[in-house]
PAZAPA-4460 file (N, C-alpha, C; in steps of 0.05 Angstrom, whole numbers, plus 32768, in hexadecimal, padded with zeros to 4 digits):
% residues 298
    n_x    n_y    n_z   ca_x   ca_y   ca_z    c_x    c_y    c_z   seq   type   mol
   81F0   8021   7F62   81E2   8038   7F6E   81E3   8050   7F5A     1      M     A
   81CE   8060   7F59   81CF   8078   7F48   81E1   808C   7F54     2      P     A
   81E9   80A0   7F43   81FA   80B5   7F4E   81E9   80C8   7F5E     3      N     A
   81F5   80D9   7F6F   81E6   80EB   7F81   81D2   80FD   7F72     4      P     A
   81D9   8106   7F5A   81C7   8118   7F4C   81AE   8109   7F44     5      L     A
   81B0   80F1   7F3A   8199   80E1   7F33   8188   80DC   7F4C     6      Q     A
   8195   80D6   7F62   8186   80D0   7F7B   8176   80E8   7F83     7      F     A
   8183   8100   7F84   8175   8117   7F8F   8160   8122   7F7B     8      W     A
   8163   811C   7F62   814E   8124   7F4F   8134   8115   7F55     9      K     A
   8136   80FC   7F5C   811F   80EC   7F63   8114   80F5   7F7E    10      I     A
   8126   80F9   7F92   811D   8100   7FAD   810E   811B   7FAD    11      V     A
   8118   812E   7F9D   810C   8148   7F9C   80EF   8148   7F92    12      K     A
   80E7   8133   7F83   80CC   8132   7F79   80B9   8125   7F8D    13      E     A
   80C4   811B   7FA4   80B3   810E   7FB8   80A7   8123   7FCA    14      I     A
   808D   8122   7FCD   807F   8135   7FDE   8070   8126   7FF4    15      N     A
   807B   8124   800C   806E   8115   8021   8056   8124   802E    16      P     A
   8051   813D   8026   803C   814C   8032   8021   8140   802E    17      A     A
   801B   8136   8016   8001   812A   8011   7FFE   8110   8022    18      T     A
   8013   8101   8025   8012   80E8   8035   800D   80EF   8052    19      I     A
   801B   8103   805C   8018   810C   8077   7FFB   8115   807C    20      R     A
   7FF1   8125   806A   7FD5   812F   806D   7FC1   8118   806E    21      E     A
   7FC5   8105   805C   7FB2   80EE   805B   7FB4   80DD   8074    22      E     A
   7FCC   80DA   807F   7FD0   80C9   8096   7FC7   80D6   80B0    23      S     A
   7FC3   80F0   80AF   7FBC   80FF   80C8   7F9F   8108   80C7    24      E     A
   7F8E   80FC   80B6   7F72   8103   80B6   7F66   80FC   80D1    25      L     A
   7F57   810E   80DC   7F4B   8109   80F7   7F33   80F6   80F5    26      P     A
   7F31   80E3   8107   7F1B   80D0   8108   7F1B   80C4   8124    27      F     A
   7F05   80B5   8129   7F03   80A7   8143   7EF6   808C   813F    28      R     A
   7F02   8077   814A   7EF8   805C   814A   7EF0   8055   8167    29      V     A
   7ED9   8048   816A   7ED1   8041   8185   7ED5   8023   8189    30      A     A
   7EDB   801C   81A2   7EDB   8000   81AB   7EC6   7FFE   81C0    31      A     A
   7EB3   7FEB   81BC   7E9D   7FE8   81CE   7E9D   7FCC   81DB    32      I     A
   7E9D   7FCB   81F5   7E9D   7FB0   8201   7E9F   7FB2   8220    33      G     A
   7E9D   7F9B   822C   7EA0   7F98   8249   7EBE   7F9A   824F    34      T     A
   7EC5   7F99   8269   7EE1   7F9B   8271   7EF3   7F86   8263    35      G     A
   7EEB   7F6C   8265   7EFA   7F57   8258   7EFB   7F5A   823A    36      E     A
   7EE4   7F62   822E   7EE3   7F65   8211   7EF6   7F7C   8208    37      Q     A
   7EF7   7F91   8219   7F07   7FA8   8212   7F25   7FA0   8211    38      M     A
   7F2D   7F90   8223   7F49   7F87   8223   7F4F   7F78   820A    39      E     A
   7F3D   7F66   8201   7F41   7F58   81E8   7F40   7F6A   81D0    40      L     A
   7F2E   7F7D   81D0   7F2D   7F90   81BA   7F47   7FA0   81B8    41      L     A
   7F52   7FA8   81CE   7F6B   7FB6   81CE   7F81   7FA5   81C2    42      R     A
   7F82   7F8B   81CA   7F97   7F7A   81BF   7F93   7F76   81A1    43      R     A
   7F7A   7F72   8198   7F75   7F6E   817C   7F7D   7F87   816C    44      L     A
   7F78   7F9E   8178   7F7E   7FB7   816A   7F9C   7FBE   816B    45      A     A
   7FAB   7FB0   817C   7FC7   7FB6   817F   7FCC   7FCD   8192    46      G     A
   7FB8   7FD3   81A3   7FB9   7FEA   81B5   7FB9   7FE1   81D2    47      L     A
   7FC2   7FC9   81D8   7FC2   7FC0   81F4   7FD6   7FD0   8205    48      E     A
   7FEF   7FD5   81FB   8001   7FE6   820B   7FF5   8002   820D    49      P     A
   7FF6   800E   8224   7FEC   8029   8228   7FF9   803C   8215    50      L     A
   8013   8038   8210   8021   804B   81FE   8015   804B   81E2    51      L     A
   800C   8034   81D8   8000   8033   81BE   7FE5   8041   81BE    52      E     A
   7FD6   803E   81D4   7FBC   804D   81D5   7FC1   806B   81D6    53      R     A
   7FD6   8073   81E4   7FDD   808F   81E5   7FE4   809A   81C9    54      Q     A
   7FF2   8089   81BA   7FF9   8091   819E   7FE0   8094   818D    55      K     A
   7FCD   8082   8191   7FB4   8084   8182   7FA5   809D   8188    56      A     A
   7FA7   80A6   81A1   7F9A   80BF   81A9   7F7C   80BE   81A6    57      G     A
   7F71   80D3   819C   7F54   80D5   819A   7F48   80C3   8184    58      Q     A
   7F59   80B6   8174   7F4F   80A4   8160   7F42   808B   816C    59      A     A
   7F49   8085   8185   7F3F   806D   8193   7F2E   8075   81AA    60      W     A
   7F14   806E   81A9   7F01   8075   81BF   7EF6   805B   81CA    61      Y     A
   7EF6   8058   81E4   7EEC   8040   81F1   7ED1   8046   81FF    62      E     A
   7EBE   8035   81FA   7EA3   8037   8207   7E9C   801D   8214    63      A     A
   7E9B   801D   822E   7E94   8005   823D   7E77   7FFE   823B    64      G     A
   7E70   7FE6   8242   7E54   7FDD   8243   7E4C   7FDA   8261    65      L     A
   7E34   7FE3   8268   7E20   7FEF   8256   7E29   800C   824F    66      P     A
   7E1F   8015   8238   7E26   8030   822E   7E1C   8046   8240    67      L     A
   7E2E   8059   8246   7E26   806F   8257   7E1B   8086   8245    68      T     A
   7E11   809B   8253   7E08   80B2   8244   7E1F   80BF   8235    69      D     A
   7E37   80BF   8240   7E4E   80CA   8233   7E54   80BB   8219    70      T     A
   7E52   80A0   821A   7E57   8090   8203   7E42   8096   81ED    71      A     A
   7E29   8099   81F5   7E15   809F   81E1   7E1A   80BB   81D4    72      W     A
   7E28   80CC   81E2   7E2F   80E6   81D6   7E46   80E4   81C3    73      T     A
   7E5A   80D3   81CA   7E72   80D2   81BA   7E71   80BE   81A3    74      W     A
   7E63   80A8   81A7   7E63   8093   8192   7E5A   809E   8176    75      L     A
   7E46   80AF   8174   7E3E   80B9   815A   7E54   80C8   814C    76      P     A
   7E68   80D1   815B   7E7F   80E0   814F   7E94   80CD   8144    77      R     A
   7E91   80B3   8148   7EA5   809F   813F   7E9E   8096   8123    78      C     A
   7EB2   808F   8114   7EAE   8085   80F9   7EA1   806A   80F9    79      R     A
   7EAA   8058   810C   7E9E   803E   810F   7EA7   8034   812A    80      F     A
   7E9C   801D   8132   7EA3   8011   814C   7EAA   7FF4   8148    81      A     A
   7EBB   7FEA   815A   7EC3   7FCE   815B   7EB8   7FC2   8175    82      L     A
   7EAE   7FA9   8173   7EA3   7F9C   818A   7EA6   7F7E   8187    83      S     A
   7EA3   7F70   819D   7EA3   7F52   819C   7E87   7F47   81A0    84      L     A
   7E73   7F59   81A2   7E57   7F50   81A5   7E45   7F63   8197    85      S     A
   7E2C   7F5B   8193   7E19   7F6C   8186   7E12   7F83   8198    86      D     A
   7E10   7F9B   818D   7E09   7FB3   819C   7DEF   7FBF   818F    87      I     A
   7DD8   7FB6   8199   7DBF   7FBF   818D   7DBB   7FDD   8191    88      P     A
   7DB1   7FE9   817C   7DAA   8006   817D   7DC2   8018   8182    89      D     A
   7DDA   800F   817C   7DF1   8020   8180   7DF0   8038   816D    90      A     A
   7DF8   804F   8177   7DF7   8068   8167   7E0E   806A   8153    91      P     A
   7E1B   8054   814B   7E31   8053   8139   7E32   8038   812C    92      V     A
   7E3D   8036   8114   7E40   801C   8106   7E54   800B   8115    93      S     A
   7E4B   7FF3   811D   7E5C   7FE1   812D   7E64   7FC8   811E    94      V     A
   7E7E   7FC3   811E   7E89   7FAA   8113   7E8D   7F96   8129    95      W     A
   7E7D   7F80   8128   7E80   7F6B   813C   7E97   7F58   8133    96      R     A
   7EAE   7F5B   813F   7EC6   7F4C   8136   7EC4   7F2F   813E    97      L     A
   7ECF   7F1D   812D   7ED0   7F00   8132   7EEC   7EF6   8131    98      E     A
   7EFD   7EFD   8144   7F19   7EF5   8144   7F1D   7ED7   8146    99      P     A
   7F09   7EC8   814F   7F0B   7EAB   8151   7F08   7E9E   8136   100      Q     A
   7F00   7EAD   8122   7EFD   7EA3   8106   7F10   7EB4   80F5   101      N     A
   7F29   7EAB   80F1   7F3D   7EBB   80E3   7F34   7EC5   80C7   102      P     A
   7F27   7EB3   80B8   7F1E   7EBC   809D   7F0A   7ED2   809E   103      E     A
   7EF7   7ED0   80AF   7EE2   7EE5   80B2   7EEF   7EFE   80BD   104      V     A
   7F01   7EFB   80D0   7F0E   7F12   80DC   7F1E   7F22   80C8   105      Y     A
   7F2D   7F13   80B7   7F3C   7F20   80A1   7F2A   7F2F   808E   106      T     A
   7F13   7F23   8087   7F00   7F30   8076   7EF5   7F49   8083   107      L     A
   7EF1   7F48   809D   7EE7   7F60   80AB   7EFA   7F77   80AA   108      Q     A
   7F14   7F71   80AE   7F29   7F86   80AC   7F28   7F92   8090   109      I     A
   7F27   7F81   807C   7F26   7F8B   8060   7F0D   7F9C   805B   110      R     A
   7EF7   7F92   8065   7EDE   7FA1   8061   7EDE   7FBC   806E   111      S     A
   7EEA   7FBE   8085   7EEB   7FD8   8093   7EFD   7FEB   8082   112      I     A
   7F13   7FE2   8078   7F24   7FF3   8068   7F17   7FFA   804E   113      L     A
   7F07   7FE8   8042   7EF8   7FEE   802A   7EE3   8004   802F   114      N     A
   7ED7   8002   8046   7EC1   8015   804D   7ECC   8031   8053   115      R     A
   7EE5   8032   805C   7EF0   804C   8065   7F0B   8051   8056   116      H     A
   7F09   8052   803B   7F21   8056   802B   7F2F   8070   802F   117      K     A
   7F20   8084   8038   7F2D   809E   803E   7F40   809C   8056   118      D     A
   7F3E   8087   8066   7F4F   8083   807D   7F64   806D   8078   119      L     A
   7F6B   8069   805E   7F7D   8054   8056   7F98   8056   8065   120      A     A
   7FA1   806E   806B   7FBA   8072   807A   7FB5   8079   8097   121      L     A
   7FA1   808A   809C   7F9C   8094   80B7   7F93   807D   80CA   122      A     A
   7F82   806B   80C0   7F77   8056   80D1   7F8D   8043   80DB   123      L     A
   7F9D   8037   80C9   7FB2   8025   80D2   7FC8   8034   80E2   124      P     A
   7FCD   804D   80DC   7FE1   805C   80EB   7FDA   805E   8109   125      R     A
   7FC0   8061   810F   7FB7   8063   812A   7FB0   8048   8137   126      A     A
   7FA5   8036   8127   7F9C   801C   8132   7FAB   8005   8124   127      V     A
   7FBF   7FF9   8131   7FD1   7FE6   8124   7FC3   7FCE   8117   128      P     A
   7FAB   7FC6   8120   7F9F   7FAE   8115   7F9A   7FB0   80F7   129      M     A
   7F9A   7FC8   80EC   7F95   7FCB   80D0   7FAF   7FCE   80BF   130      F     A
   7FC5   7FCD   80CC   7FDE   7FD3   80BE   7FE6   7FBF   80A9   131      R     A
   7FE4   7FA5   80AF   7FED   7F91   809C   7FDD   7F92   8082   132      R     A
   7FC3   7F93   8084   7FB2   7F94   806D   7FB5   7FAF   805E   133      E     A
   7FB7   7FC5   806D   7FBA   7FDF   8060   7FD5   7FE1   8051   134      A     A
   7FEA   7FD6   805D   8004   7FD7   8051   8005   7FC6   8037   135      S     A
   7FF8   7FAF   8038   7FF7   7F9F   8020   7FE8   7FAD   8009   136      E     A
   7FD4   7FBD   8010   7FC6   7FCC   7FFB   7FD8   7FE1   7FEF   137      R     A
   7FE7   7FEE   8000   7FFA   8003   7FF6   800E   7FF5   7FE3   138      V     A
   8019   7FDF   7FEA   802C   7FD1   7FDA   8020   7FC8   7FBF   139      I     A
   8009   7FBC   7FC0   7FFD   7FB1   7FA8   7FF5   7FC8   7F95   140      Q     A
   7FEA   7FDE   7F9F   7FE2   7FF4   7F8E   7FFB   8000   7F80   141      A     A
   8011   8003   7F8F   8029   800E   7F82   8035   7FFA   7F6E   142      T     A
   8034   7FE1   7F74   803F   7FCD   7F61   802F   7FCC   7F47   143      A     A
   8015   7FCE   7F49   8004   7FCE   7F30   800A   7FE8   7F20   144      V     A
   800B   7FFE   7F2D   8011   8017   7F1F   802D   8016   7F11   145      T     A
   8041   800B   7F1F   805B   8009   7F13   805B   7FF5   7EFC   146      N     A
   804B   7FE0   7EFE   8049   7FCD   7EE8   803F   7FDB   7ECF   147      T     A
   802A   7FEB   7ED2   801F   7FF9   7EBB   8033   800C   7EAF   148      K     A
   8042   801A   7EC0   8056   802D   7EB5   806C   801E   7EA6   149      I     A
   8075   8007   7EB1   808A   7FF8   7EA4   8081   7FED   7E89   150      A     A
   8068   7FE3   7E88   805D   7FD9   7E6F   805B   7FEF   7E5B   151      V     A
   8051   8006   7E64   804D   801D   7E52   8068   8026   7E46   152      A     A
   807D   8026   7E57   8097   802F   7E4D   80A3   801D   7E38   153      S     A
   8099   8004   7E37   80A4   7FF1   7E24   8092   7FEF   7E0B   154      A     A
   807B   7FFC   7E0B   8068   7FFA   7DF5   806F   8007   7DDB   155      L     A
   807D   801E   7DDA   8082   802B   7DC1   8090   8019   7DAD   156      P     A
   80A3   8008   7DB7   80B0   7FF6   7DA4   809F   7FDE   7D9C   157      G     A
   808A   7FD9   7DAB   8078   7FC3   7DA5   8060   7FCC   7D96   158      V     A
   8054   7FE2   7D9E   803C   7FED   7D92   8042   800A   7D8A   159      L     A
   8052   800F   7D75   805A   802A   7D6D   8042   803D   7D69   160      P     A
   802C   8033   7D61   8015   8044   7D5A   800B   8053   7D72   161      A     A
   8010   8049   7D8B   8005   8057   7DA2   801B   8065   7DB2   162      I     A
   8033   8068   7DA6   8049   8074   7DB5   8042   8091   7DBD   163      A     A
   8033   809F   7DAC   802D   80BB   7DB3   8018   80BD   7DC9   164      F     A
   800B   80A7   7DCF   7FF7   80A7   7DE5   8004   80A1   7E00   165      L     A
   801D   809D   7E01   802B   8094   7E19   803F   80A8   7E23   166      L     A
   8036   80BF   7E2D   8049   80D3   7E37   805C   80C9   7E4D   167      P     A
   8053   80B4   7E5B   8063   80A9   7E70   807E   80A0   7E66   168      V     A
   8080   8098   7E4C   8099   808E   7E41   80AD   80A4   7E3C   169      T     A
   80A4   80BD   7E3D   80B6   80D3   7E39   80C6   80D9   7E52   170      S     A
   80BE   80CD   7E68   80CC   80D1   7E82   80D9   80B6   7E88   171      V     A
   80F2   80B7   7E92   8100   809E   7E98   80EE   808D   7EAB   172      P     A
   80E9   8074   7EA2   80D7   8063   7EB3   80E3   805E   7ECE   173      D     A
   80FE   805D   7ECF   810B   8058   7EE9   8103   806E   7EFD   174      M     A
   8102   8087   7EF4   80FC   809D   7F07   80DF   809A   7F11   175      A     A
   80CD   8094   7EFF   80B1   8091   7F07   80AD   807A   7F1A   176      L     A
   80B9   8063   7F13   80B6   804B   7F23   80C3   804E   7F3F   177      L     A
   80DA   805A   7F3F   80E8   805E   7F58   80DA   8072   7F6A   178      T     A
   80D0   8088   7F5D   80C1   809B   7F6D   80A8   808E   7F7A   179      K     A
   809B   807D   7F6B   8083   806F   7F76   808B   805D   7F8D   180      N     A
   80A2   804F   7F8A   80AB   803E   7F9F   80B2   804E   7FB8   181      Q     A
   80BE   8065   7FB5   80C5   8075   7FCC   80AC   8080   7FD9   182      M     A
   8099   8088   7FC9   807F   8091   7FD5   8072   807A   7FE4   183      M     A
   8074   8062   7FD9   8069   804A   7FE6   8076   8046   8001   184      M     A
   8090   804A   8003   809E   8047   801D   8094   805B   8031   185      C     A
   808F   8074   8028   8085   8088   803A   8069   8082   8043   186      L     A
   8059   8077   8031   803D   8070   8038   803E   8059   804C   187      R     A
   8050   8046   8049   8053   8030   805C   805C   803A   8077   188      L     A
   806E   804E   8076   8077   805A   8090   805F   8067   809E   189      A     A
   804E   8074   808E   8036   8080   809A   8024   806B   80A6   190      A     A
   8020   8055   8098   800F   803F   80A2   801A   8035   80BD   191      V     A
   8034   8034   80C0   8040   8028   80D8   8046   803E   80ED   192      Y     A
   803A   8055   80EA   803C   806A   80FF   8057   8077   8101   193      G     A
   8067   8076   80EC   8082   8081   80EC   8083   809D   80E0   194      L     A
   8099   80AA   80E3   809C   80C5   80D7   809A   80C4   80B9   195      D     A
   808B   80D6   80AE   8087   80D8   8091   8099   80EE   8088   196      I     A
   80B3   80E9   8087   80C7   80FD   8082   80DD   80F1   8072   197      D     A
   80E6   80FE   805C   80FA   80F3   804B   8114   80EE   805A   198      L     A
   811C   8101   806B   8135   80FE   807A   8133   80E6   808D   199      T     A
   811D   80E4   809B   811A   80CD   80AE   8119   80B2   80A0   200      A     A
   810F   80B2   8087   810B   8099   8079   8121   8093   8064   201      R     A
   8136   80A3   8064   814B   80A0   8050   8159   8084   8052   202      M     A
   8159   8079   806A   8165   805F   806E   8156   804A   805C   203      R     A
   813C   804D   805A   812C   803A   8049   812C   8042   802C   204      E     A
   812B   805D   8027   8128   8066   800B   8141   8064   7FFB   205      L     A
   8158   8067   8007   8171   8065   7FF8   8174   804B   7FE9   206      G     A
   8171   8034   7FF6   8173   801A   7FE7   815E   8017   7FD2   207      P     A
   8147   8024   7FD4   8132   8022   7FC0   813D   802C   7FA5   208      V     A
   814B   8043   7FA6   8155   804E   7F8E   816A   803C   7F81   209      V     A
   817C   8032   7F92   8191   8021   7F87   8186   8008   7F7B   210      G     A
   8172   7FFB   7F88   8166   7FE3   7F7D   8157   7FE8   7F63   211      A     A
   814B   8000   7F61   813C   8006   7F49   814E   8005   7F30   212      A     A
   8167   800F   7F33   8178   800F   7F1C   817F   7FF2   7F14   213      F     A
   8182   7FE1   7F27   8189   7FC5   7F21   8174   7FB6   7F12   214      G     A
   815B   7FB8   7F1C   8146   7FA9   7F0F   813E   7FB6   7EF5   215      W     A
   8141   7FD1   7EF2   813B   7FDE   7ED9   814E   7FD5   7EC3   216      R     A
   8168   7FD2   7ECA   817B   7FC8   7EB7   8173   7FAC   7EAE   217      A     A
   816B   7F9B   7EC0   8162   7F80   7EB9   814A   7F81   7EA7   218      L     A
   8136   7F93   7EAD   811E   7F95   7E9D   8125   7F9E   7E81   219      A     A
   8137   7FB1   7E7E   813F   7FBB   7E63   814C   7FA5   7E53   220      R     A
   815D   7F95   7E61   816B   7F80   7E53   8157   7F6B   7E49   221      E     A
   8143   7F65   7E59   812F   7F51   7E51   811F   7F5C   7E39   222      I     A
   8116   7F76   7E3A   8107   7F81   7E25   8117   7F80   7E0B   223      V     A
   8132   7F83   7E0D   8143   7F83   7DF6   8145   7F68   7DE9   224      G     A
   8143   7F53   7DF8   8147   7F38   7DEC   812D   7F28   7DE9   225      V     A
   8117   7F31   7DF6   80FE   7F23   7DF4   80EC   7F32   7DE0   226      V     A
   80E3   7F25   7DCB   80D4   7F33   7DB6   80B8   7F3C   7DBE   227      P     A
   80AF   7F52   7DB1   8093   7F5B   7DB2   8089   7F5F   7DCE   228      G     A
   806F   7F59   7DD1   8062   7F5E   7DEA   806C   7F4E   7E01   229      G     A
   807A   7F38   7DFC   8085   7F27   7E11   8099   7F37   7E22   230      F     A
   80A9   7F48   7E14   80BC   7F59   7E22   80AF   7F6D   7E34   231      G     A
   8099   7F79   7E2A   808A   7F8D   7E3A   807E   7F80   7E52   232      A     A
   8073   7F68   7E4F   8067   7F5A   7E66   807D   7F52   7E7A   233      V     A
   8094   7F49   7E70   80AA   7F42   7E82   80B3   7F5A   7E92   234      A     A
   80B5   7F71   7E84   80BE   7F89   7E92   80A9   7F91   7EA7   235      K     A
   808F   7F8F   7EA1   807B   7F96   7EB4   807B   7F83   7ECC   236      G     A
   8080   7F6A   7EC6   8081   7F56   7EDC   8098   7F5C   7EEF   237      G     A
   80AE   7F64   7EE4   80C5   7F6B   7EF5   80BF   7F83   7F06   238      I     A
   80B2   7F97   7EFA   80AA   7FAF   7F09   8098   7FA8   7F20   239      A     A
   8085   7F97   7F1B   8072   7F8F   7F30   8081   7F81   7F47   240      Y     A
   8091   7F6C   7F40   809E   7F5C   7F54   80B2   7F6D   7F64   241      A     A
   80C1   7F7F   7F56   80D5   7F8F   7F64   80C7   7FA2   7F77   242      A     A
   80B0   7FAD   7F6F   80A2   7FC0   7F81   8097   7FB1   7F99   243      T     A
   808C   7F99   7F95   8081   7F8A   7FAC   8098   7F83   7FBF   244      V     A
   80AF   7F7A   7FB4   80C6   7F73   7FC5   80CF   7F8B   7FD5   245      A     A
   80D0   7FA2   7FC8   80D8   7FBB   7FD6   80C5   7FC2   7FEC   246      T     A
   80AB   7FC0   7FE6   8096   7FC7   7FFA   8097   7FB4   8012   247      G     A
   809A   7F9A   800D   809B   7F87   8023   80B4   7F8A   8033   248      R     A
   80CA   7F91   8026   80E3   7F96   8036   80DF   7FAE   8048   249      A     A
   80D3   7FC3   803D   80CE   7FDB   804E   80BB   7FD5   8065   250      A     A
   80A6   7FC5   805F   8093   7FBE   8073   80A0   7FAD   8089   251      R     A
   80B1   7F9A   8082   80BF   7F8A   8095   80D0   7F9B   80A8   252      A     A
   80DD   7FAF   809C   80EE   7FC1   80AC   80DE   7FD1   80BF   253      L     A
   80C6   7FDB   80B5   80B5   7FEB   80C7   80A8   7FDB   80DD   254      F     A
   80A3   7FC1   80D7   8096   7FB0   80EB   80A9   7FA7   8100   255      E     A
   80C1   7FA0   80F8   80D4   7F92   810A   80EC   7FA3   8112   256      T     A
   80F2   7FB8   8102   810A   7FC7   8106   8123   7FBA   80FB   257      G     A
   811F   7FA2   80EE   8136   7F93   80E2   8134   7F94   80C4   258      Q     A
   814B   7F9A   80B7   814C   7F9A   809A   814B   7F7D   8090   259      R     A
   813A   7F76   807D   8138   7F5B   8073   8151   7F53   8064   260      P     A
   8156   7F39   8062   816E   7F2E   8055   816A   7F2F   8037   261      T     A
   8180   7F2B   8028   817E   7F2A   800B   816D   7F11   8003   262      D     A
   816F   7EFC   8012   8160   7EE4   800B   8142   7EE9   800E   263      A     A
   813A   7EF8   8023   811E   7EFF   8026   8114   7F11   800F   264      Q     A
   8125   7F24   8007   811D   7F36   7FF1   8119   7F26   7FD7   265      R     A
   812C   7F13   7FD2   812A   7F03   7FBA   8111   7EF1   7FBB   266      R     A
   810B   7EE7   7FD2   80F3   7ED6   7FD5   80DA   7EE6   7FCF   267      A     A
   80D8   7EFE   7FDA   80C0   7F0F   7FD5   80BF   7F16   7FB7   268      W     A
   80D6   7F1B   7FAA   80D6   7F22   7F8E   80CB   7F0A   7F7D   269      Y     A
   80D6   7EF3   7F81   80CE   7EDC   7F71   80B1   7ED3   7F77   270      H     A
   80A9   7ED7   7F90   808D   7ED1   7F97   8079   7EE3   7F88   271      E     A
   8081   7EFC   7F83   806F   7F0F   7F76   8072   7F0F   7F58   272      A     A
   8086   7F02   7F4D   808C   7F04   7F31   8075   7EF9   7F1F   273      L     A
   806A   7EE2   7F27   8054   7ED6   7F17   803C   7EE7   7F16   274      E     A
   8034   7EF2   7F2D   801D   7F04   7F2C   8023   7F1D   7F1C   275      K     A
   803C   7F26   7F1D   8044   7F3D   7F0E   8041   7F38   7EF0   276      G     A
   8047   7F21   7EE7   8043   7F1A   7ECA   8026   7F1C   7EC3   277      R     A
   8014   7F13   7ED5   7FF8   7F14   7ED0   7FEE   7F31   7ECE   278      V     A
   7FF7   7F41   7EE0   7FEF   7F5D   7EE0   7FFA   7F6B   7EC7   279      V     A
   8013   7F65   7EC0   801F   7F71   7EA8   8012   7F68   7E8F   280      A     A
   800A   7F4F   7E8E   7FFC   7F44   7E76   7FE2   7F53   7E72   281      T     A
   7FD4   7F57   7E88   7FBA   7F65   7E86   7FBE   7F82   7E7D   282      D     A
   7FD3   7F90   7E87   7FD9   7FAB   7E7F   7FE0   7FAC   7E61   283      A     A
   7FF0   7F99   7E58   7FF7   7F98   7E3B   7FDF   7F93   7E29   284      F     A
   7FCE   7F81   7E32   7FB6   7F7B   7E21   7FA4   7F93   7E1F   285      R     A
   7FA1   7FA2   7E35   7F90   7FBA   7E34   7F9C   7FCE   7E21   286      R     A
   7FB7   7FD2   7E22   7FC4   7FE5   7E0F   7FC1   7FDB   7DF3   287      A     A
   7FC4   7FC1   7DEE   7FC2   7FB7   7DD3   7FA6   7FBA   7DC8   288      R     A
   7F92   7FB6   7DD9   7F76   7FB9   7DD0   7F70   7FD6   7DC8   289      N     A
   7F7D   7FE9   7DD7   7F79   8005   7DCF   7F86   800B   7DB5   290      R     A
   7F9B   7FFC   7DAE   7FAA   8001   7D95   7F9C   7FF5   7D7D   291      D     A
   7F8C   7FE0   7D81   7F7F   7FD2   7D6A   7F6B   7FE4   7D5D   292      E     A
   7F6A   7FE4   7D42   7F56   7FF5   7D34   7F3A   7FEC   7D3A   293      P     A
   7F29   8000   7D3E   7F0D   7FFA   7D44   7EFE   7FF3   7D2A   294      K     A
   7EEC   7FE0   7D2A   7EDD   7FD9   7D11   7ECC   7FF0   7D09   295      P     A
   7ECB   7FF3   7CEF   7EBA   8008   7CE3   7E9D   8003   7CE9   296      A     A
   7E8D   8018   7CEE   7E70   8013   7CF4   7E62   8007   7CDC   297      P     A
   7E4F   7FF5   7CE1   7E41   7FE8   7CCB   7E2F   7FFC   7CBD   298      A     A
***
């Protein structure tokens, strides 16, 4: 574990205000259907318990069929609607869900998140059906960013000519990577409707800092013994896998309230390591291509 000074230096740079603002964007989603359909739509959305619907608040609007005059007034104010049947001439964009076809249903969830990227945190925070996909996007985006930082921090020794182009290497890579992981944990907390507060989340964030020192030491050791770009790729792969393992451990805690075992963490790490090498290889190749001299014009 790092000493308290190192820990608080990293924590002080964390600003949850932007995450809180993004997760609290106002919006409204409509559910359109008959009585039986509405019950299924609530279950699909994760809002079957009344308490969950109360938490969703104004973000969840229900319109029964046939549509009333009130529904025709409110539906245009919704970002989109969910239904189990076609709603001709609806005054809002309607997604006809197909839960009986898991592959199509998964694609629909992804498409909705793609269409409404500004609600990447606010939508899953209010409507649980989007949480698993949204959380995976948070984890993957952070892992890719950390991979690029780790590769860049190893490049000056491999590609000295571009060292001056890499200001990121002037800052300890551990601090950047750990800060990103802590921000990732806060974003995951937002996705799962939890407090976006450093004090409230310290239980999850503390181990992140400790783990970062361990895998960083491993990455440095590998870079020291593996020649050339292979060391940079190895370091990037470790950064990716460690970030994915950290994110999935935080997600498991937020989903179940139970801290995952060391065996689960190791499994997530090794599962992500191969993809991490691919991502790191791509980052290294891009950097190397920038370093290669351009041919003189004919």
